[in-house]
Every structure is written in C-alpha cells, then in structure tokens.
C-alpha positions as CSV (number, residue, x, y, z in Angstrom):
1,M,-22.6,46.5,-95.6
2,Q,-23.4,42.9,-96.0
3,K,-26.9,41.8,-97.0
4,R,-28.6,39.2,-94.9
5,S,-30.8,36.9,-96.4
6,L,-34.0,36.1,-95.0
7,L,-34.8,32.6,-93.6
8,I,-37.6,30.6,-94.3
9,Y,-39.7,31.3,-90.9
10,E,-38.9,35.0,-91.3
11,K,-41.0,35.7,-94.4
12,P,-44.3,37.5,-93.8
13,L,-47.2,35.4,-93.4
14,T,-50.6,35.8,-95.2
15,P,-53.7,36.1,-93.1
16,E,-54.6,32.3,-94.1
17,E,-51.4,31.3,-92.7
18,V,-51.6,33.1,-89.4
19,I,-54.8,31.7,-88.7
20,R,-54.0,28.1,-89.6
21,R,-50.9,28.5,-87.2
22,A,-53.1,29.8,-84.4
23,E,-55.5,26.5,-84.9
24,V,-52.4,24.3,-84.7
25,W,-51.4,26.2,-81.5
26,K,-54.8,25.6,-80.3
27,E,-54.6,22.0,-80.9
28,I,-51.4,21.4,-79.1
29,F,-52.8,23.4,-76.0
30,R,-55.9,21.1,-76.0
31,A,-53.3,18.0,-76.0
32,K,-51.4,19.4,-73.6
33,D,-54.2,20.1,-71.2
34,R,-55.7,16.6,-71.7
35,K,-52.7,14.8,-71.5
36,E,-53.3,13.3,-74.9
37,P,-50.5,12.2,-77.5
38,V,-50.1,14.1,-80.7
39,E,-48.3,12.8,-83.8
40,V,-45.3,14.5,-85.1
41,V,-42.5,14.2,-87.7
42,V,-38.9,13.8,-86.9
43,N,-37.1,16.4,-88.8
44,R,-33.5,15.9,-87.7
45,H,-31.2,14.3,-84.6
46,V,-30.0,17.1,-82.5
47,R,-28.2,15.5,-79.9
48,D,-27.9,12.3,-77.6
49,D,-31.7,11.8,-77.1
50,I,-33.1,15.1,-78.4
51,Y,-34.8,15.5,-81.9
52,E,-36.1,18.2,-83.8
53,V,-39.7,17.7,-84.9
54,F,-42.7,19.3,-86.8
55,Y,-46.1,19.2,-85.7
56,K,-48.4,19.4,-89.0
57,D,-45.7,21.0,-90.9
58,I,-46.2,24.2,-89.0
59,V,-44.9,24.2,-85.3
60,K,-41.2,23.3,-84.9
61,G,-40.2,21.9,-81.4
62,L,-37.9,19.4,-79.6
63,M,-38.4,15.8,-78.7
64,K,-36.7,13.9,-75.8
65,S,-36.8,10.0,-76.8
66,P,-34.7,7.3,-75.4
67,K,-35.2,5.4,-78.6
68,E,-33.5,6.2,-81.9
69,H,-35.7,7.6,-84.8
70,K,-35.0,8.3,-88.4
71,V,-35.7,11.5,-90.3
72,G,-39.4,11.8,-91.7
73,E,-40.6,9.0,-89.1
74,K,-43.9,9.6,-87.7
75,V,-43.8,9.7,-83.7
76,K,-46.4,10.0,-80.8
77,V,-45.5,12.2,-78.1
78,R,-47.0,14.0,-75.2
79,V,-46.5,17.7,-75.3
80,V,-44.5,18.9,-71.8
81,I,-44.1,22.5,-72.6
82,A,-46.2,24.8,-75.1
83,D,-45.9,28.6,-75.1
84,Y,-47.2,30.7,-77.8
85,T,-45.5,33.7,-77.1
86,T,-41.9,32.6,-77.3
87,K,-43.1,29.8,-79.8
88,T,-41.6,27.0,-77.4
89,F,-42.8,23.5,-78.2
90,R,-41.3,20.6,-76.1
91,T,-42.5,17.0,-76.0
92,K,-41.4,13.4,-74.7
93,F,-41.7,10.3,-76.6
94,Y,-45.1,8.7,-75.6
95,Q,-45.3,4.7,-75.1
96,E,-48.8,3.3,-74.6
97,K,-49.0,1.1,-71.8
98,P,-51.3,-1.7,-71.5
99,A,-54.1,-1.1,-68.9
100,K,-53.5,-2.9,-65.8
101,F,-56.8,-2.5,-64.2
102,K,-60.3,-2.1,-66.0
103,V,-63.1,-0.2,-64.2
104,G,-65.3,-3.0,-62.4
105,D,-62.6,-5.4,-61.7
106,V,-62.6,-7.0,-58.3
107,L,-59.0,-7.6,-57.1
108,T,-57.2,-8.6,-53.9
109,G,-54.7,-6.2,-52.5
110,K,-52.7,-5.2,-49.4
111,V,-52.8,-1.9,-47.5
112,V,-49.6,-0.3,-46.9
113,K,-50.5,2.9,-45.8
114,V,-53.0,5.5,-44.3
115,T,-53.1,8.9,-46.3
116,S,-53.2,12.4,-44.6
117,K,-56.7,12.6,-45.4
118,G,-57.7,9.4,-44.1
119,G,-57.8,7.3,-47.1
120,L,-55.9,4.0,-47.9
121,V,-53.1,3.2,-50.1
122,V,-53.4,-0.4,-51.3
123,I,-51.0,-2.6,-53.6
124,I,-52.8,-4.6,-56.1
125,N,-50.8,-6.6,-58.4
126,G,-47.7,-4.3,-57.7
127,H,-49.6,-1.1,-58.4
128,K,-50.6,1.7,-55.8
129,C,-54.2,2.2,-55.7
130,L,-56.0,4.9,-53.8
131,V,-59.0,4.0,-51.5
132,P,-60.7,7.5,-50.7
133,R,-61.9,7.9,-47.0
134,N,-65.8,7.7,-48.2
135,R,-64.9,4.5,-50.1
136,I,-63.3,2.5,-46.9
137,G,-66.6,0.7,-46.2
138,P,-66.3,-2.7,-44.4
139,A,-62.6,-1.9,-43.3
140,L,-63.8,0.8,-40.7
141,R,-64.7,-2.0,-38.3
142,Y,-61.2,-2.9,-37.7
143,P,-58.2,-1.4,-36.4
144,I,-55.6,-0.3,-38.8
145,K,-52.9,-2.9,-37.7
146,D,-55.4,-5.6,-38.5
147,I,-55.9,-4.3,-41.9
148,K,-52.2,-4.0,-42.7
149,R,-52.0,-7.8,-41.7
150,G,-54.5,-9.1,-43.9
151,E,-55.9,-8.4,-47.4
152,V,-58.6,-6.2,-49.0
153,E,-60.8,-7.0,-51.7
154,C,-61.3,-4.0,-53.8
155,L,-63.6,-2.8,-56.7
156,I,-61.7,-0.6,-59.4
157,L,-63.6,2.6,-59.6
158,R,-61.6,4.9,-61.8
159,V,-58.3,4.7,-63.9
160,E,-56.8,7.8,-64.9
161,G,-53.4,7.3,-66.4
162,N,-51.3,5.9,-63.5
163,R,-53.8,6.9,-61.0
164,V,-56.3,4.2,-59.8
165,I,-59.2,4.7,-57.5
166,A,-60.7,1.8,-56.0
167,E,-63.4,1.1,-53.2
168,I,-62.9,-1.7,-50.2
169,L,-65.7,-4.4,-50.9
170,G,-64.3,-6.8,-48.1
171,V,-61.7,-7.5,-45.5
172,R,-59.8,-10.8,-44.6
173,I,-57.6,-10.7,-41.7
C-alpha cells in the first residue's frame, strides 16, 4: 500500500487558525452583502480569464477578469459567490466607475417610459434614472404624451451604484 502525503490544507488547524479563518469568512460575507470590493492577491493563472486568488492569505478562490494579471499582484474584486460549507469563493474584477451623478444635481432629461408602478424612467446624459410615483410632482398636470415629447428637470435624490433615483422639479413641453 502506497503512503499518501498530506496536502498543505489538509493539516489539522489550531483553534487560533480556526477562529481567524471564521473571521475572514465573516469579512467576505459582509463585503458580499454590502457589494463592497475586497483586495485579493493573484496566486496563479488558471485559464483564459480565470485566476486563482488568496484573500488575506487564508481563503483561496477564483477571480474572473478580462485583464491580464501577474502573480503576486494585488487586485480589487467584488465577491460573487461565498459559501462557507463548500469553501467556495468566487469573485469578479472590480473597476471603479466615476460617479456620473451627485446627490443634489439638477439636470435635464427626457421621459422614455412609465413603469408598472406608475413611476417614470428618465434618460439623463445617456443614463436611466427612476422617478418614483410619489416624486413626479409638476408632471402630474400634463398628459403622458406631452411629457414624453418635452423635457423634464430632475433633482438627483440618491445614487446607489448604477441605480439613480430622481425627483421631477419642472416640465418643459
């Protein structure tokens, strides 16, 4: 019978290592829930656009990235899949996008559609913005055909990633 050597990750963990690993997984779940980026280190190139990465030298996972990365490079990623029971950790390359809108900006846009809940979708600078039903304001006085032909002046209320919530301040037909 041939003796099989233990792999590095098969060695028994000390109680301190178990606690540290649990804390790292907690950080991973928090980042996934909040959709915040985390920083990982590239360990090796697996294939095409897939890389093996380490988070805090404890949790090993995979990263999908359209860019080329070198071994040892630190990269910001977004956690896509995190499963503690199967020790699955999958990420995507994170590129920070400059904010197109700031809260409080007053911009002009064009209404393109009415949502199923009665809100409006407005295109401002090529980006879709949502105006909830309770924030339509002065646009209620006009028929939807007239609003779609004209322009609306919007106040940016919230920016959550790619989702922009606005309020209509005025209508120009």
